[in-house]
N, C-alpha and C positions, 0 to 999 in steps of 0.2 A: 504494500500500500504506500501511497505517497501523500505527504503532508499537503502538497498543493491541491490534490484532489479533494482532500477533506476540507480544506479552507474554502474551496469553490462550492462544495455542497452546503457548508454553513451559511453561505450568502444566498442560496436559493430560497425563494419565497415558500415553496411548497414543503420544504423540509423544516420550516419554523417549529412545528411541534416536536421535532426530533433533534433540535440543536444541542440539547444537553448530552445526548448520546454521541453525536458527531464530535463534540468538543472532547468528550471522554476518550473517544477513539483516537483523536489527534494527539491529546496529551499523553496517552499511554503507548503510543506507537513505538517509541524508542525504549522506554523502560520496561513495559509489560505488554508485548505485542499480542499475547493471548487475550487479554482484556479488550484490546483494540479490535481484534478479530470478531469477538462476540458482540461488541457494541455495534459494529458495522453490520453484522448478521441481523441484529435486532432492527436496525434502521431499514435494511432491505425488506425484512418481513413486514414491517409496518407500512413501508412504502408500497409494497405490492397490494396491500389491503386498502389503500387509499382509493376511494371511488372516482374522484376527479383527477385524471392524469392527462397532462398535455405532452406533446412530443419531447420537450426539453426535460421534463420530469422522467419520462421513460428512458431517455438517453442517460440521465444520471443514474437511474437504477441499473441499467446495463453496465455502466462504468463500475458501480459497486460490485456487481456480480463478477465482472472480470477480475477485479482486485481480489475478491474472496477466493475465486477459483485458483488464482496463482499461488496463494499461500495456504489453501486448505489442506494439502497433503501433510503439512507440518503440524497442523493443529487438530486434525480429526483423530478421534479415538479409533484404535484398532480393536473392534469388538470380537474378532476371531480369536484373540488370545484369551478372552474371558470364558469361552465355551469349552 
């Protein structure tokens, strides 16, 4: 994930209800990237549930998905070892 992407999302109008999570993700990016990952995951989840979505909002959601997909192998649990 990139700090510039998070800063851009914080400025987006439609992400206003989720600014606290975006700021958490930005602030934890260097020190605790796992918290940052799950904060962004929550933002994505809530964004998908948003009924009024314009093209810019969808592009931002796609950008979040791309970032999460790039780092997900590092943060996903391996459930096969629990069975």
